[in-house]
ZAMARGU-4260 file (C-alpha; in steps of 0.2 Angstrom, whole numbers, plus 5000, padded with zeros to 4 digits):
<rodrens>
0) 5784/4901/5001 | 5786/4915/5014 | 5788/4910/5032 | 5774/4908/5042 | 5768/4924/5049
5) 5763/4929/5065 | 5744/4930/5070 | 5740/4947/5062 | 5724/4957/5060 | 5714/4958/5043
10) 5704/4975/5040 | 5689/4973/5032 | 5678/4988/5025 | 5661/4988/5016 | 5647/5000/5011
15) 5631/4993/5004 | 5617/5002/4992 | 5596/4995/4992 | 5589/4984/5002 | 5598/4968/4996
20) 5605/4954/5007 | 5618/4944/4995 | 5625/4927/4997 | 5638/4920/4989 | 5649/4908/4996
25) 5661/4903/4984 | 5673/4888/4989 | 5681/4876/4975 | 5676/4858/4979 | 5688/4852/4968
30) 5703/4858/4981 | 5693/4845/4993 | 5685/4860/5003 | 5665/4856/5005 | 5652/4869/5009
35) 5641/4856/5019 | 5628/4870/5025 | 5623/4886/5021 | 5612/4897/5030 | 5604/4915/5030
40) 5593/4919/5043 | 5584/4937/5038 | 5572/4944/5053 | 5565/4963/5045 | 5554/4973/5060
45) 5547/4989/5055 | 5557/4989/5040 | 5574/4985/5050 | 5584/4969/5043 | 5593/4961/5053
50) 5605/4946/5042 | 5616/4931/5048 | 5624/4924/5033 | 5633/4906/5041 | 5643/4896/5030
55) 5652/4880/5038 | 5666/4870/5026 | 5676/4857/5031 | 5693/4849/5019 | 5690/4833/5013
60) 5708/4834/5005 | 5724/4825/5014 | 5734/4842/5012 | 5732/4859/5017 | 5720/4870/5008
65) 5712/4888/5005 | 5693/4890/5010 | 5685/4906/5001 | 5670/4915/5010 | 5664/4926/4999
70) 5648/4935/4999 | 5640/4950/4990 | 5631/4964/4999 | 5620/4978/4999 | 5627/4996/4999
75) 5616/5004/5011 | 5618/4991/5025 | 5632/4990/5039 | 5642/4974/5043 | 5640/4974/5062
80) 5650/4956/5067 | 5662/4945/5058 | 5668/4929/5063 | 5678/4913/5060 | 5676/4898/5072
85) 5693/4887/5066 | 5696/4870/5076 | 5685/4877/5091 | 5693/4894/5092 | 5684/4909/5089
90) 5693/4923/5079 | 5680/4940/5080 | 5680/4955/5068 | 5682/4973/5080 | 5677/4991/5074
95) 5690/5002/5074 | 5693/5020/5070 | 5698/5019/5051 | 5715/5029/5056 | 5719/5017/5068
100) 5716/5002/5059 | 5725/5009/5045 | 5743/5009/5057 | 5739/4989/5057 | 5737/4989/5037
105) 5751/4998/5034 | 5762/4989/5046 | 5757/4973/5037 | 5761/4980/5019 | 5778/4983/5027
110) 5780/4965/5031 | 5775/4959/5012 | 5759/4953/5015 | 5746/4955/5000 | 5729/4964/5003
115) 5711/4958/5000 | 5699/4971/4994 | 5683/4974/4993 | 5675/4978/4974 | 5661/4981/4966
120) 5652/4966/4961 | 5636/4976/4953 | 5623/4989/4954 | 5617/4988/4972 | 5632/4978/4979
125) 5649/4975/4985 | 5659/4959/4985 | 5667/4954/5002 | 5681/4941/5002 | 5689/4932/5016
130) 5702/4916/5013 | 5710/4906/5026 | 5721/4887/5026 | 5713/4875/5032 | 5722/4859/5037
135) 5715/4842/5032 | 5700/4837/5039 | 5697/4852/5048 | 5680/4863/5048 | 5677/4881/5048
140) 5663/4893/5052 | 5661/4909/5045 | 5648/4920/5052 | 5643/4938/5044 | 5631/4949/5050
145) 5624/4966/5044 | 5610/4977/5046 | 5600/4989/5035 | 5583/4999/5034 | 5574/4997/5020
150) 5569/5010/5010 | 5552/5011/5002 | 5553/5015/4983 | 5538/5015/4971 | 5525/5008/4983
155) 5539/4993/4991 | 5550/4989/5001 | 5565/4975/4992 | 5577/4962/5001 | 5587/4957/4988
160) 5597/4939/4993 | 5612/4933/4979 | 5611/4915/4979 | 5629/4908/4972 | 5636/4893/4982
165) 5645/4886/4966 | 5643/4869/4972 | 5630/4856/4980 | 5627/4860/4998 | 5619/4847/5008
170) 5608/4859/5020 | 5606/4873/5011 | 5593/4884/5018 | 5588/4904/5018 | 5573/4909/5031
175) 5567/4928/5029 | 5554/4933/5045 | 5544/4948/5042 | 5535/4957/5058 | 5526/4971/5054
180) 5511/4977/5066 | 5504/4991/5054 | 5500/4974/5045 | 5506/4966/5029 | 5497/4972/5013
185) 5506/4965/5000 | 5519/4950/4997 | 5528/4943/4982 | 5544/4935/4978 | 5556/4934/4963
190) 5570/4922/4959 | 5580/4922/4943 | 5587/4904/4945 | 5571/4895/4953 | 5563/4882/4940
195) 5548/4870/4941 | 5559/4856/4949 | 5562/4869/4964 | 5546/4875/4966 | 5544/4863/4981
200) 5557/4869/4989 | 5549/4887/4992 | 5536/4891/5005 | 5526/4907/5010 | 5516/4906/5024
205) 5508/4923/5031 | 5497/4932/5042 | 5489/4951/5045 | 5505/4954/5053 | 5518/4940/5049
210) 5526/4931/5036 | 5538/4917/5033 | 5546/4913/5017 | 5558/4899/5017 | 5569/4892/5003
215) 5575/4874/5008 | 5580/4865/4992 | 5587/4846/4993 | 5603/4839/4984 | 5594/4834/4972
220) 5584/4851/4968 | 5601/4859/4966 | 5607/4848/4953 | 5607/4854/4934 | 5602/4835/4930
225) 5603/4821/4935 | 5621/4817/4928 | 5626/4834/4933 | 5635/4838/4950 | 5634/4857/4946
230) 5622/4868/4955 | 5606/4878/4949 | 5608/4890/4962 | 5615/4905/4953 | 5605/4921/4953
235) 5594/4934/4963 | 5580/4930/4977 | 5571/4945/4980 | 5556/4947/4992 | 5546/4963/4990
240) 5533/4968/5002 | 5521/4982/5008 | 5511/4989/5023 | 5494/4994/5027 | 5492/5013/5028
245) 5481/5028/5027 | 5480/5045/5027 | 5482/5047/5047 | 5499/5051/5055 | 5506/5036/5050
250) 5512/5022/5062 | 5522/5024/5077 | 5532/5010/5084 | 5542/5010/5103 | 5553/4997/5109
255) 5565/4998/5124 | 5566/5018/5127 | 5567/5020/5108 | 5554/5025/5093 | 5552/5026/5074
260) 5539/5034/5066 | 5535/5030/5046 | 5525/5040/5037 | 5516/5038/5020 | 5500/5045/5016
265) 5496/5037/5000 | 5477/5045/4997 | 5482/5061/4993 | 5479/5072/4976 | 5495/5073/4966
270) 5501/5091/4965 | 5504/5097/4948 | 5521/5098/4943 | 5532/5112/4934 | 5545/5102/4925
275) 5560/5106/4915 | 5571/5091/4907 | 5588/5098/4904 | 5597/5086/4893 | 5617/5083/4887
280) 5618/5082/4871 | 5635/5083/4869 | 5648/5076/4858 | 5651/5061/4872 | 5633/5056/4871
285) 5633/5050/4854 | 5627/5032/4851 | 5619/5021/4862 | 5617/5034/4876 | 5607/5046/4866
290) 5597/5033/4857 | 5591/5026/4876 | 5588/5046/4880 | 5577/5049/4868 | 5568/5033/4871
295) 5565/5037/4889 | 5560/5055/4887 | 5547/5051/4876 | 5537/5039/4886 | 5541/5051/4901
300) 5534/5065/4891 | 5519/5054/4888 | 5516/5051/4908 | 5515/5069/4911 | 5498/5073/4919
305) 5487/5086/4909 | 5489/5097/4925 | 5507/5098/4923 | 5518/5111/4912 | 5535/5107/4906
310) 5549/5114/4894 | 5564/5105/4886 | 5581/5112/4885 | 5595/5102/4876 | 5613/5110/4880
315) 5631/5106/4871 | 5643/5121/4870 | 5627/5130/4872 | 5611/5128/4879 | 5594/5129/4870
320) 5577/5130/4874 | 5562/5119/4865 | 5548/5132/4869 | 5548/5152/4875 | 5539/5147/4889
325) 5532/5132/4901 | 5519/5124/4890 | 5502/5113/4897 | 5505/5095/4894 | 5491/5095/4881
330) 5491/5082/4869 | 5494/5094/4854 | 5509/5100/4864 | 5515/5083/4869 | 5517/5078/4852
335) 5527/5092/4846 | 5538/5089/4861 | 5541/5070/4858 | 5545/5075/4840 | 5558/5086/4846
340) 5564/5074/4855 | 5564/5061/4843 | 5577/5071/4833 | 5589/5076/4845 | 5607/5073/4840
345) 5623/5071/4851 | 5639/5084/4846 | 5650/5096/4855 | 5655/5100/4871 | 5646/5102/4888
350) 5640/5120/4895 | 5631/5113/4912 | 5633/5131/4919 | 5624/5140/4905 | 5611/5125/4903
355) 5605/5125/4923 | 5605/5147/4922 | 5591/5147/4907 | 5584/5133/4917 | 5581/5142/4932
360) 5577/5159/4922 | 5562/5150/4913 | 5554/5145/4930 | 5557/5163/4937 | 5549/5171/4922
365) 5533/5161/4923 | 5532/5162/4941 | 5535/5181/4939 | 5523/5182/4927 | 5511/5170/4938
370) 5508/5157/4925 | 5513/5144/4939 | 5499/5136/4947 | 5495/5137/4964 | 5498/5124/4973
375) 5511/5117/4959 | 5530/5109/4963 | 5543/5115/4952 | 5556/5101/4947 | 5572/5103/4937
380) 5578/5087/4930 | 5596/5087/4922 | 5605/5072/4913 | 5623/5072/4909 | 5636/5060/4905
385) 5653/5070/4907 | 5661/5085/4915 | 5659/5101/4912 | 5671/5107/4896 | 5663/5122/4890
390) 5658/5142/4897 | 5660/5140/4917 | 5671/5125/4919 | 5674/5126/4936 | 5663/5116/4947
395) 5663/5126/4963 | 5657/5142/4953 | 5645/5131/4945 | 5638/5125/4961 | 5637/5144/4967
400) 5629/5151/4952 | 5614/5137/4953 | 5610/5141/4973 | 5610/5157/4970 | 5599/5155/4955
405) 5587/5143/4961 | 5587/5152/4982 | 5577/5136/4987 | 5561/5141/4975 | 5564/5124/4966
410) 5571/5107/4966 | 5586/5100/4957 | 5588/5082/4952 | 5605/5077/4943 | 5606/5060/4934
415) 5622/5055/4929 | 5625/5045/4915 | 5638/5032/4916 | 5655/5032/4924 | 5664/5047/4914
420) 5651/5058/4923 | 5657/5070/4938 | 5645/5061/4948 | 5654/5069/4966 | 5648/5086/4957
425) 5633/5081/4953 | 5628/5076/4970 | 5633/5092/4978 | 5622/5100/4964 | 5608/5091/4970
430) 5609/5093/4987 | 5612/5111/4987 | 5596/5114/4979 | 5584/5099/4987 | 5585/5087/4977
435) 5595/5071/4976 | 5606/5063/4961 | 5608/5046/4954 | 5618/5037/4943 | 5612/5029/4928
440) 5622/5014/4923 | 5625/5010/4904 | 5618/4994/4899 | 5603/4988/4889 | 5590/4994/4902
445) 5598/5013/4903 | 5582/5020/4896 | 5570/5009/4909 | 5581/5016/4923 | 5577/5035/4918
450) 5558/5030/4918 | 5561/5022/4934 | 5569/5038/4942 | 5555/5050/4934 | 5543/5037/4941
455) 5548/5041/4958 | 5545/5060/4957 | 5532/5061/4945 | 5518/5063/4960 | 5521/5074/4973
460) 5509/5074/4985 | 5515/5085/5000 | 5528/5099/5002 | 5537/5106/5017 | 5532/5091/5028
465) 5537/5093/5047 | 5536/5081/5061 | 5534/5088/5079 | 5533/5077/5098 | 5531/5085/5115
470) 5547/5093/5118 | 5548/5084/5135 | 5544/5067/5128 | 5560/5065/5114 | 5578/5068/5112
475) 5591/5064/5098 | 5577/5063/5085 | 5583/5060/5066 | 5578/5072/5053 | 5562/5078/5055
480) 5559/5089/5041 | 5557/5084/5023 | 5557/5096/5008 | 5543/5085/4999 | 5534/5069/4998
485) 5533/5059/4983 | 5519/5044/4981 | 5527/5027/4985 | 5540/5032/4994 | 5541/5035/5013
490) 5547/5047/5027 | 5554/5039/5042 | 5558/5047/5059 | 5567/5037/5074 | 5574/5044/5091
495) 5574/5042/5110 | 5561/5044/5123 | 5565/5057/5134 | 5554/5050/5151 | 5553/5032/5152
500) 5538/5032/5161 | 5529/5041/5146 | 5511/5034/5145 | 5507/5042/5127 | 5518/5048/5114
505) 5509/5059/5102 | 5515/5065/5085 | 5510/5081/5073 | 5514/5081/5056 | 5511/5097/5046
510) 5512/5100/5026 | 5506/5108/5009 | 5496/5099/4998 | 5489/5106/4982 | 5481/5125/4988
515) 5480/5121/5007 | 5491/5116/5023 | 5487/5101/5031 | 5489/5093/5049 | 5489/5075/5053
520) 5490/5069/5071 | 5492/5051/5079 | 5498/5044/5096 | 5504/5028/5101 | 5501/5021/5119
525) 5520/5016/5124 | 5515/5000/5136 | 5507/4993/5122 | 5520/4996/5107 | 5531/4990/5119
530) 5523/4975/5122 | 5521/4971/5103 | 5539/4967/5101 | 5544/4957/5117 | 5534/4941/5113
535) 5539/4935/5094 | 5553/4923/5096 | 5559/4924/5076 | 5563/4943/5078 | 5580/4951/5082
540) 5575/4962/5099 | 5583/4977/5104 | 5583/4984/5086 | 5575/5001/5087 | 5589/5009/5095
545) 5601/5004/5080 | 5588/5007/5069 | 5589/5023/5075 | 5610/5023/5075 | 5610/5017/5057
550) 5597/5030/5051 | 5607/5046/5061 | 5624/5039/5052 | 5618/5038/5036 | 5611/5055/5038
555) 5625/5062/5044 | 5635/5054/5029 | 5623/5063/5017 | 5626/5079/5025 | 5645/5078/5025
560) 5644/5077/5006 | 5641/5096/5004 | 5648/5100/5021 | 5665/5110/5022 | 5674/5116/5037
565) 5670/5115/5055 | 5653/5108/5051 | 5660/5094/5041 | 5672/5090/5056 | 5657/5091/5068
570) 5646/5080/5058 | 5662/5066/5054 | 5665/5066/5073 | 5647/5062/5077 | 5647/5050/5065
575) 5660/5040/5070 | 5658/5041/5086 | 5640/5031/5083 | 5649/5019/5070 | 5661/5013/5085
580) 5649/5013/5099 | 5636/5003/5088 | 5651/4991/5080 | 5645/4998/5062 | 5657/4995/5048
585) 5654/5013/5039 | 5666/5024/5028 | 5674/5030/5045 | 5679/5014/5051 | 5687/4997/5047
590) 5684/4980/5055 | 5699/4971/5060 | 5700/4951/5062 | 5711/4939/5069 | 5718/4927/5061
595) 5727/4911/5064 | 5745/4910/5067 | 5754/4903/5050 | 5743/4912/5040 | 5751/4921/5025
600) 5738/4934/5019 | 5736/4950/5028 | 5719/4956/5019 | 5709/4973/5018 | 5693/4979/5012
605) 5689/4995/5008 | 5673/5003/5007 | 5666/5008/4990 | 5658/5024/4986 | 5647/5030/4973
610) 5661/5041/4964 | 5666/5046/4948 | 5678/5040/4933 | 5684/5024/4935 | 5698/5020/4951
615) 5707/5036/4956 | 5727/5032/4958 | 5729/5030/4978 | 5742/5043/4976 | 5736/5058/4981
620) 5739/5074/4968 | 5746/5062/4955 | 5739/5067/4939 | 5726/5054/4934 | 5718/5047/4918
625) 5699/5042/4914 | 5695/5025/4908 | 5692/5025/4890 | 5676/5017/4882 | 5684/5014/4865
630) 5685/4996/4862 | 5700/4993/4850 | 5718/4984/4849 | 5734/4991/4852 | 5742/5004/4866
635) 5726/5018/4868 | 5731/5037/4866 | 5725/5052/4871 | 5714/5061/4858 | 5721/5078/4852
640) 5717/5092/4866 | 5715/5081/4878 | 5720/5090/4894 | 5728/5081/4911 | 5723/5089/4928
645) 5727/5089/4945 | 5710/5084/4954 | 5704/5096/4966 | 5696/5084/4976 | 5711/5074/4982
650) 5721/5091/4988 | 5713/5091/5005 | 5718/5076/5015 | 5711/5084/5033 | 5697/5074/5034
655) 5692/5055/5035 | 5675/5061/5022 | 5688/5066/5008 | 5696/5048/5011 | 5681/5039/5010
660) 5672/5048/4998 | 5688/5047/4984 | 5697/5032/4987 | 5697/5024/4973 | 5684/5026/4958
665) 5674/5012/4951 | 5670/5007/4934 | 5656/4998/4927 | 5649/4984/4939 | 5659/4970/4942
670) 5674/4978/4936 | 5689/4982/4948 | 5703/4995/4941 | 5718/4992/4950 | 5729/5006/4940
675) 5725/5025/4936 | 5714/5023/4920 | 5713/5034/4905 | 5702/5049/4902 | 5700/5060/4885
680) 5699/5047/4872 | 5681/5048/4868 | 5676/5036/4855 | 5661/5047/4849 | 5672/5064/4847
685) 5683/5053/4836 | 5668/5047/4827 | 5663/5066/4822 | 5681/5069/4818 | 5680/5056/4806
690) 5696/5045/4814 | 5688/5028/4820 | 5670/5022/4812 | 5655/5017/4823 | 5658/5002/4832
695) 5642/4989/4827 | 5628/4989/4841 | 5630/4967/4844 | 5613/4960/4853 | 5616/4949/4868
700) 5599/4940/4866 | 5597/4924/4858 | 5580/4918/4857 | 5575/4900/4854 | 5560/4888/4855
705) 5557/4884/4874 | 5554/4868/4883 | 5539/4870/4894 | 5520/4864/4891 | 5508/4875/4880
710) 5501/4873/4864 | 5513/4877/4851 | 5531/4876/4844 | 5543/4879/4830 | 5557/4868/4825
715) 5573/4871/4814 | 5580/4858/4802 | 5597/4858/4794 | 5588/4866/4779 | 5581/4879/4790
720) 5565/4873/4789 | 5551/4877/4803 | 5546/4859/4803 | 5554/4844/4812 | 5564/4830/4799
725) 5551/4818/4805 | 5534/4828/4798 | 5529/4831/4781 | 5529/4850/4778 | 5512/4858/4780
730) 5506/4873/4771 | 5510/4891/4776 | 5526/4885/4784 | 5531/4901/4787 | 5519/4907/4795
735) 5516/4899/4812 | 5497/4898/4816 | 5489/4903/4834 | 5481/4887/4842 | 5464/4892/4851
740) 5458/4878/4861 | 5438/4878/4861 | 5432/4872/4874 | 5411/4866/4874 | 5415/4868/4852
745) 5412/4852/4841 | 5428/4858/4835 | 5443/4856/4849 | 5454/4869/4843 | 5456/4884/4829
750) 5473/4888/4820 | 5473/4905/4815 | 5484/4914/4802 | 5486/4933/4805 | 5489/4942/4789
755) 5491/4959/4795 | 5506/4970/4797 | 5496/4981/4810 | 5496/4983/4828 | 5481/4971/4834
760) 5471/4970/4851 | 5472/4951/4851 | 5462/4946/4868 | 5452/4959/4880 | 5442/4952/4892
765) 5437/4964/4907 | 5431/4951/4919 | 5449/4942/4918 | 5458/4958/4919 | 5467/4952/4903
770) 5473/4964/4888 | 5483/4957/4874 | 5491/4966/4859 | 5504/4963/4846 | 5512/4966/4829
775) 5514/4952/4818 | 5528/4951/4804 | 5535/4939/4793 | 5541/4925/4805 | 5529/4930/4820
780) 5524/4943/4833 | 5539/4959/4830 | 5530/4964/4850 | 5517/4958/4861 | 5510/4967/4877
785) 5502/4959/4892 | 5491/4969/4902 | 5488/4959/4919 | 5473/4970/4931 | 5475/4961/4948
790) 5490/4960/4953 | 5494/4976/4943 | 5507/4970/4929 | 5512/4975/4912 | 5521/4965/4901
795) 5532/4971/4884 | 5541/4958/4874 | 5550/4960/4859 | 5563/4946/4850 | 5576/4954/4860
800) 5571/4955/4878 | 5555/4957/4891 | 5550/4973/4900 | 5540/4970/4916 | 5533/4984/4925
805) 5524/4980/4942 | 5516/4997/4946 | 5528/5009/4939 | 5542/4999/4943 | 5553/4994/4927
810) 5562/4976/4925 | 5572/4970/4910 | 5575/4952/4906 | 5583/4943/4891 | 5575/4928/4885
815) 5582/4911/4891 | 5585/4921/4909 | 5577/4909/4923 | 5562/4919/4931 | 5552/4913/4944
820) 5539/4929/4950 | 5526/4922/4965 | 5513/4938/4964 | 5496/4937/4975 | 5485/4926/4962
825) 5498/4925/4949 | 5514/4915/4943 | 5525/4923/4930 | 5539/4909/4927 | 5553/4910/4912
830) 5562/4893/4907 | 5581/4892/4902 | 5574/4890/4884 | 5564/4906/4884 | 5545/4900/4888
835) 5536/4914/4898 | 5522/4909/4906 | 5508/4917/4915 | 5496/4907/4924 | 5486/4908/4939
840) 5471/4898/4948 | 5454/4901/4937 | 5465/4911/4925 | 5468/4909/4905 | 5487/4903/4904
845) 5496/4916/4894 | 5513/4910/4885 | 5526/4918/4874 | 5541/4910/4866 | 5555/4916/4854
850) 5559/4909/4839 | 5576/4906/4832 | 5581/4914/4816 | 5578/4916/4801 | 5561/4915/4809
855) 5563/4929/4823 | 5551/4933/4830 | 5537/4927/4844 | 5525/4916/4847 | 5508/4918/4858
860) 5501/4902/4866 | 5485/4898/4875 | 5479/4885/4887 | 5464/4886/4900 | 5454/4896/4890
865) 5438/4888/4898 | 5442/4905/4910 | 5438/4918/4897 | 5422/4926/4901 | 5407/4929/4888
870) 5413/4946/4888 | 5429/4944/4880 | 5434/4952/4863 | 5448/4958/4849 | 5454/4949/4835
875) 5457/4934/4843 | 5446/4934/4857 | 5429/4935/4846 | 5431/4917/4843 | 5426/4915/4861
880) 5409/4922/4859 | 5400/4910/4851 | 5406/4899/4836 | 5393/4891/4822 | 5401/4879/4811
885) 5393/4877/4793 | 5394/4858/4787 | 5406/4854/4774 | 5401/4857/4758 | 5400/4843/4744
890) 5412/4831/4744 | 5426/4842/4750 | 5428/4838/4769 | 5443/4850/4769 | 5433/4869/4768
895) 5419/4874/4779 | 5411/4891/4786 | 5411/4896/4802 | 5401/4912/4808 | 5407/4922/4825
900) 5400/4938/4829 | 5389/4940/4811 | 5407/4939/4803 | 5410/4922/4793 | 5428/4914/4789
905) 5431/4901/4779 | 5440/4889/4786 | 5452/4875/4778 | 5459/4859/4787 | 5477/4857/4787
910) 5491/4849/4795 | 5500/4862/4807 | 5514/4860/4820 | 5507/4861/4837 | 5521/4863/4852
915) 5521/4851/4866 | 5535/4848/4881 | 5548/4839/4877 | 5547/4834/4860 | 5551/4844/4842
920) 5532/4847/4842 | 5517/4836/4835 | 5509/4835/4819 | 5492/4841/4819 | 5473/4842/4808
925) 5468/4859/4812 | 5454/4871/4804 | 5463/4885/4799 | 5458/4903/4797 | 5466/4920/4791
930) 5464/4936/4798
</rodrens>
C-alpha cells in the first residue's frame, strides 16, 4: 500500500456530443456502498439545457470502501461544476487553463499516483468517473452540473439521459422542465428500459409553453422480479420536442441584457438540388461496408425529387463517373442508377484528389452549359473510409486543389466511414468548402446513418442567409451569416444588447429562395421578453448570457479546425478566456478538484475529441500504427507494403488546439486504446490477395416468441414442433394463421393462412391512417411494414431487426430490446420477449412477434379491430367489409362458405393455436380460410 498522500487536486476534462444527458452512477452495492438517492434535474429554456446530477451514497460496511461516481455525458455539453461533499466538507472543482492544470497533473504522476481517464462510451457520450474512499457509515454527495444548447436535427430537439444505477435506489427521480415561450408543438418520450410495470412511474404534463416530465420509480418497480434485487434500469431515456414556428422572422428571447434569435422557417418551397455522390470503392470498403453503402445509396437515390439532378462517381485508384453529365432524377434515370449502384464492388487504392476534382469538373461543365436550373443548390457528398493512397496523397495539397476548384461555388459534405479514416482531413476539407463532416460508425445501422445524413441536407430552403440588427442596439454577436438552411434544422444567433434602456429590438433576415430573394423582419419588446423569464421558478435563471458564451466557444472551436497562424492563436485566446470566465470545461481547460487528505489516487480526465484512427501515442513524433480490424488469433503482423509514417499533425506542439485536437484518438465506441495500435493490416486487401478467408457475418438478433397480450403465438417442443406438448397437433402446423377478431359477426374470429409468396397489402384504412404490408415465407412473414399517418411513423420489421422512422429520422432496434415510446395519441412498446405493440385510444392494436428457429419469421397480431372503418381494404382488411356466412353443407359441419365483397372463400373448422400472455398458447377451434 502507498502511504497516505497529502490533499491534492484532480484534473477532469470532457467534451460532450448531441443533446444527451447521461446518468450512470455506478457503485457496487456488494462492497457496502449504497446509493440511497439519485436525482437528475434538467431545466430547458429556449433550447438551453442546464442539468444537475446528484448522487448520495453511504458506506454501510464496517471497513473503508471505495465509492465511484460514474456518468456518461453528451460531447457538445460543457461541465460547469463538479463537487463532492464528504463529512460536511465540500471539495469544489476549479476550472483552470489546461497548461496550468497540467503542471499539477505532472507533479502527481511524478509522485507515482495513477491517473483516471475520461473515455469514449458511445457515439454520443463520454464516460466521466471519480473514485474516493469512504469511511464506515460515512456519506458522500456527488454533484455534477453541465450545460448545452440543444440543436434541432430532422425537425426535433433531443435530450437524452442514460440511466444505469446498477443497484436499487431508494429515492430515484428524474425531472425535466421545458419552458419555450414560442409554444411547444410536439413532445414525446422514448425509453429502452421502460416496461409496463414502470409506466406508472412516468408522468408528463404540458400546456402551451411549459412541459414537465417526471420519472420516479419505487423500489419494487425497479426490481427485475420479486425474487431479484437487480435493477431493470439500464438504458436510454429520451425527450424529444419541437416548438411552434412560422415563416416570419423567427423568435427573439431576451434576458438580463442578452438575446437569442432562433430562426427556422418551414413553409418554404424546397430548392432543386444538383448533387454528386462520390463513393469510395477501394479494397478497405469490401465486405459489409460496401454492402451497406450500396443499400443506403439505392434508398437515397429513390428519395431524390424529380426536380433534382444527380450523378455518381466511384473511385479507387482511379475515378469513374456513371453518366457523362448530370441527369434528371426521372424514374428511368433512377432505375439505371440504382442498377449501377447495386453492382459497385470494392478493390484497389484510394484516390480522393482525382475523384473530387472530377466531381467539381462535372458541376463546372454543367454550369457553363447553363444546365443547372436557376435557383438550384449544388452539393458534393463524399463517402470514404480511409486515407488517400493513390495519386496526390498529401492532405494539404488535396485541400488546396479542391478549394481552388470549388471556388465557393458548391458545398462539400464529407462522410468518414469507420475509424481508419483520416477524419480531421475530411473535417477540414468540408469546412474549407461550406459543408460539414460526419463520422459514420461501423455498425449494423451504418446504412441508416448514411440515409439520415442525406435527409439532413435533402431539402435546402434558403441560401446566403444574413441576420442584421441595429448597430446601436447589439454588440458581440455570434455567427450571423449562414451559407444555407435545410429543412428540419435551425439557425441560432445570440448577442448582447448595447443599450439597457432599449425598448424594441428589431431584426432583418435576408436570403435567397428558389428563383428569388426574400427578407424576413421581426421585432421584440425588450421589457415584455425580460418578464417572461423572471416568474417561472423551475427554470435556470440568468441563462441567456451563458447561452451566448457557450455558442461563441463552440463556433470558435469549429473555426480553429481549419485556421492557422495568427488567426488560430487569436481564436484560441478568445475561446480560452471565455471558458475561464464562465467556468466551462472545454478542450482548452481542465477542472481541478480537491480531494481529502489520505486519498491515494490522483485522477485526470482528458476531453476526447472527434479524431482519427484509434488512439495515437502520447509521445509526439513517435511512429504510430493504426488499429487492425482483423479478428484472428496470434500476434498481428503488418501486411506486405505497409508504410509507417510520422504523423504531420503531431509535429506542431505550439498551440493548445493541436493538443486538444489530437491528444489520442479513439477506437470504436466503448473502447479505450492506451497504447499505440496497429495500422496497415487490411483484411479486405488480404482477402483480395488470397491470404485470409472472408469472415462470416454473425447476426446478433435472436428473435423469440414474446410474452405480452395480443392474439397468437407459437411454441417449440423438444422435437421442434410448433405446438406445445399438451395440445394435439393441429393441421397445417407449418403455417401459422393470422387470427382476425370479427366483432359483430356471427363468427367471432377468423384464422387466415397465407399461401402467397408475394408482397401483399394486408390492411389499409384511410380513416385510421394505417397501412400494413408484408411478404409471407415458409415460417412466417419475411418482412412487415407498418405506416401510421398521425403521428407520422414507419416501421420496417424483419426477423433480424426493426427500423423505426419517425418523420425522417431512422432508429434501429434489436428484437427483445425493451422499448417504450410515447407519442401523441400512440404508444409503441416492446418487451424482453420481443413483442412489439402499437396501441392507442380508438386505434386498432397492431403487434409483431419474431419466431424462433427453425421457423424464422414474423407473426402479425391484431386486436381492437372494432376500430377499423368501413373503408378498410387489403388482403386481410377486406374481411372487415361485412362477411356473409353460408350455413354448413350437409352433415359435414366443418366446412362452410363465406362471402366478402363478391368473393367466395371456403372455410374449414380446424384446431389452431392462439397466442395468450403468460402461457404456451391456447388451443382453439377456428374457421380457417386460405388466401
